[in-house]
C-alpha positions as CSV (number, residue, x, y, z in Angstrom):
1,X,131.9,83.9,97.2
2,X,130.1,81.7,94.7
3,X,133.1,79.6,94.8
4,X,132.4,78.8,98.7
5,X,128.8,78.4,98.4
6,X,129.3,76.1,95.8
7,X,131.6,74.3,98.0
8,X,129.6,74.0,100.5
9,X,126.9,72.5,98.7
10,X,129.6,70.1,97.0
11,X,130.5,69.0,100.5
12,X,126.7,68.6,101.9
13,X,125.9,66.6,98.5
14,X,128.7,64.0,99.2
15,X,127.9,63.8,102.7
16,X,124.6,62.9,102.2
17,X,125.8,60.3,99.6
18,X,128.7,59.0,101.7
19,X,126.9,58.6,105.1
20,X,124.7,55.9,104.5
21,X,127.7,54.0,102.5
22,X,129.7,54.3,105.5
23,X,127.0,53.3,108.1
24,X,126.1,50.0,106.2
25,X,129.9,49.2,105.8
26,X,130.4,49.7,109.8
27,X,130.7,46.6,111.6
28,X,128.2,45.3,113.9
29,X,129.1,45.0,117.5
30,X,126.7,42.4,119.0
31,X,126.8,43.8,122.5
32,X,126.6,47.5,121.5
33,X,122.7,47.2,120.2
34,X,120.1,47.7,123.0
35,X,117.6,45.6,123.5
36,X,114.3,46.1,125.1
37,X,111.6,43.7,126.7
38,X,108.5,43.7,124.4
39,X,105.2,43.0,126.2
40,X,101.9,43.4,124.5
41,X,103.8,45.4,121.7
42,X,100.8,47.7,121.2
43,X,97.5,48.4,122.2
44,X,96.0,48.0,118.8
45,X,94.8,44.5,119.0
46,X,91.0,45.5,118.9
47,X,88.6,47.9,117.8
48,X,86.6,50.4,120.2
49,X,83.3,50.1,119.4
50,X,82.7,53.8,120.0
51,X,85.2,54.7,117.4
52,X,83.2,52.3,114.9
53,X,80.0,53.6,115.7
54,X,81.2,57.4,115.4
55,X,83.2,56.6,112.3
56,X,79.7,55.2,110.8
57,X,77.8,58.3,112.1
58,X,80.2,60.6,110.0
59,X,79.8,58.5,106.9
60,X,76.3,58.3,107.2
61,X,76.1,62.2,107.8
62,X,78.0,62.8,104.7
63,X,75.9,60.7,102.5
64,X,73.0,62.1,103.9
65,X,74.4,65.7,103.1
66,X,75.4,64.6,99.4
67,X,72.1,62.7,99.1
68,X,69.7,65.6,100.8
69,X,68.1,67.6,97.9
70,X,66.0,70.5,99.6
71,X,65.4,72.4,96.4
72,X,68.0,75.1,97.2
73,X,68.2,76.3,93.5
74,X,69.1,79.6,93.2
75,X,66.6,82.2,92.4
76,X,67.3,85.4,90.5
77,X,65.4,88.5,92.0
């Protein structure tokens, strides 16, 4: 059983090493690649002002929680 397990691990490791080599060595066929028309690429061109305001409010709230000192010192009974 140990030999079988070691053999399976060796085959898996070899296939992990060999498969990128075979993929890079494969000849590229010009007609085989799919192409798609790109219009606008993505919708990340501008920043939303709502997201900016919300981010600033979160940062300001975090700073306020860190800086705020309400004399919350523990008191022994």
